[in-house]
N, C-alpha and C positions, 0 to 999 in steps of 0.2 A: 690666541686671539688674532684674526685676520685683518689686513689693511682696511677690509670693507667696513669693519666695525667704526672706524674713525673718517669716513669721508663726509663730506659735506652734502645736506638734505636740503632740497629747495623747499621754501615754506608753502609754495603752491601745491607742492605733493603731499607734505606732511609737516603738520606743526608740532612742536615738541609739547610734552604733557605740561599741564599747569604746574605753576612754581618748580619747574626743574631748570636747576641752573645750568647754563650750557654756554657754548661759544656762539656769537652772532655775527654773522657776516653783513656789515652795513657799508655797502659802497667799497672803498678802499680802505676802511677800518675794521678791523676784528675786536669784538668787545665780549666781556662778560654780560650775561643778562638773564632774562628769564620771561615766559609768558604768564600774564597774570591779571586777575579781574580787581581794578582798582576799587569802584565802586558799584559794587553788585545790585543794590536797590535802585540807583538812577539809570545806570547804563551796565548792563551785565556782559557786555562784550569784552573779551580779553584783549590786551594790549601787551606790547613788548616793552620792557624798560630794562635799564642798567641797574648796575648794582653799586653800592659804597665800597671801595675799597676792593680786596680779592676775595674770591670764595674761599672758605674753610671746609675742611673735611673731618669729620668726627668718627673715630673709630667705633665707638658704641652703636652708631646707628649704620655705620658703613655708606652714609651720604654725604653730598654736598650741601653746604648752608651758605647764605649770603642774606646781605640787608639790603632789600630793593629800594631803588631810589625812583619814586613815582614821579618826580619832576623831570626826569631824563628818559623821556619816551623814545624809543628806537624805532627804525622802521628796516629791519633785516630782509635779506633776499634768500638766506641759506643759514643753515644753524648745524652745530655737531655736537653730540654730547661730550661732557668731561671724561677723562679716563678714571678708572678704579686705581686705588693705590695698591702697590705692590704688597703682597703677604709676607710678612717675616716670620 
């Protein structure tokens, strides 16, 4: 894996996939969060939100999971994917 895999990506250039837990750069703070649709019927536009606690990785699916905190709306400028776990 190259260093380029884990470089910051500008939100203006490319947004993370929906519901993909990632690092979000919000000014001087780095947070875990995701881009989600909170209320698809009334306002289908995605927003960025934080998560409760820390993300968890499940071996069965090989994906990161988190409980989204829809009261914690974030305004990031950049994002970065979370790393995959090492194979044992």
